[in-house]
C-alpha positions, 0 to 999 in steps of 0.5 A, spaced: 726 685 730 728 685 737 728 692 741 736 691 742 736 691 734 731 697 734 735 701 739 742 700 735 740 702 728 735 707 729 739 713 730 744 711 725 746 715 718 741 714 713 744 710 707 742 714 700 743 711 694 743 715 688 740 712 681 742 705 683 742 700 677 741 693 679 737 690 684 742 685 686 747 691 688 741 694 692 740 688 696 748 687 697 748 694 700 742 692 705 746 686 707 752 690 709 748 695 713 744 690 717 751 687 718 753 693 722 747 695 725 744 700 720 737 700 717 735 706 714 736 705 706 733 711 701 733 710 694 733 716 689 730 714 682 732 707 682 733 705 674 729 698 675 724 701 679 722 698 686 720 694 689 725 688 687 725 681 688 732 681 686 734 686 691 731 682 697 734 675 694 741 679 695 740 682 701 740 675 705 735 675 710 736 683 711 728 683 710 728 689 715 732 694 711 728 692 704 721 693 707 723 699 710 726 702 704 724 709 702 724 711 694 725 719 692 724 722 685 730 726 686 736 727 691 734 734 694 727 730 696 731 725 699 735 729 704 731 734 706 730 732 713 737 731 715 742 735 719 748 733 716 750 729 710 757 726 707 758 725 700 763 719 698 767 720 692 774 717 690 776 723 686 778 730 688 773 735 687 772 742 686 770 746 692 771 748 699 768 742 702 772 738 708 775 732 706 775 726 711 777 719 711 772 713 714 775 713 721 774 720 722 767 720 718 764 715 723 766 718 729 763 725 727 757 721 725 756 718 731 757 724 735 752 728 731 747 722 732 748 722 739 747 729 739 740 728 736 742 730 729 739 726 723 745 724 718 746 721 712 751 718 707 751 719 699 753 714 695 753 715 687 752 711 681 755 704 680 759 707 673 761 714 675 759 716 682 756 723 684 755 729 680 759 735 682 752 738 684 750 732 688 756 733 692 754 740 693 748 738 697 753 735 702 756 738 708 763 734 707 766 729 703 769 722 705 774 718 701 777 711 702 785 710 702 784 706 696 790 705 691 789 711 686 791 706 680 784 702 682 780 707 686 773 704 684 769 701 689 763 696 688 757 700 691 756 695 697 763 695 698 763 702 700 757 702 704 760 696 708 766 700 709 762 706 712 757 702 716 763 698 719 766 705 721 759 707 724 759 700 728 766 701 730 765 708 733 760 706 738 764 701 741 767 702 748 773 700 745 774 700 737 778 694 738 773 690 741 770 684 738 763 680 739 767 674 742 774 672 745 778 666 745 778 661 751 781 663 757 788 660 758 791 658 765 799 660 764 803 653 765 807 654 771 815 653 770 815 646 774 810 644 768 814 647 763 821 643 766 817 637 766 816 637 758 823 639 757 825 633 761 820 628 758 822 631 751 829 630 752 829 623 755 825 621 749 830 624 744 836 621 748 832 614 747 832 615 739 839 618 738 837 625 737 843 628 740 849 627 735 854 628 736 854 627 744 859 633 745 853 638 742 848 635 746 848 641 751 847 646 746 842 642 742 838 642 749 839 649 750 836 651 743 830 646 744 829 650 751 829 657 747 824 655 742 819 652 747 820 658 752 818 663 747 811 661 746 808 662 753 805 655 753 798 654 757 797 648 761 792 645 756 797 646 751 803 643 755 798 637 756 797 636 748 805 636 747 806 631 753 801 627 750 805 627 743 812 625 746 808 620 750 806 617 743 813 617 741 815 613 747 810 608 746 809 607 738 813 606 732 811 605 725 812 597 726 807 597 732 802 603 730 797 606 735 791 601 733 795 595 735 795 597 742 801 599 747 807 595 745 808 592 752 801 589 752 802 586 745 808 583 747 805 580 754 799 578 749 804 574 745 807 571 750 801 568 753 799 566 746 805 562 746 804 559 752 797 556 750 800 553 744 806 549 748 805 541 747 802 538 753 808 534 755 812 540 755 
């Protein structure tokens, strides 16, 4: 792993899976963690034991997470070194714990980690989640705004959502992206007017403006459509190329046959070459 990756993931919350059943699910959790800069995965009494080749295969090269997995016999042992813990649950629990959504939870975890605290997130079994006494070991609850009629999340999906909120909370702006589209130079009004004139002439030649008395309104409608988009220079060049192609080519004389004027000149030359010598 690179130093940048280590610094990104070392202070993140530990992901703690309580009695996970399938190695494939553990591997998909590891992959989700790696996607968003988390690397510390703890397993409490995994059903099929550890290590697991199925988990490694499903991790899709998130080997640094798989290699660093820690296995514990019980949940208290898995959280003993942590300062703050969230428990994830899809249903309301008895008790007096604060319940937060994933956005607030991600920001709180980021703040506590920045303050030097060790944090963790508990995820329950694939079939029925966490027992109440396990939730009781956490400081607060985090729940997802899912459809109450179908609230069950795959464990890797749940980890992905929290890992995403963790990553997002560390961005300078939460709307930042890893890359952006190309910078585009807005077209000048002169370039836009040139497109209007070009298109209008091409449509006029093809009898588009019918009846003639409706032409002014039709032209106004075309200009309204084209000005709404806010074209860049390169986009106008593409459209001008399309209109130029309409000017030059037709189904009878397609692009592959060359420009019609060149083709006509070639035909004339061919006809001249074939004239009888005595003409």
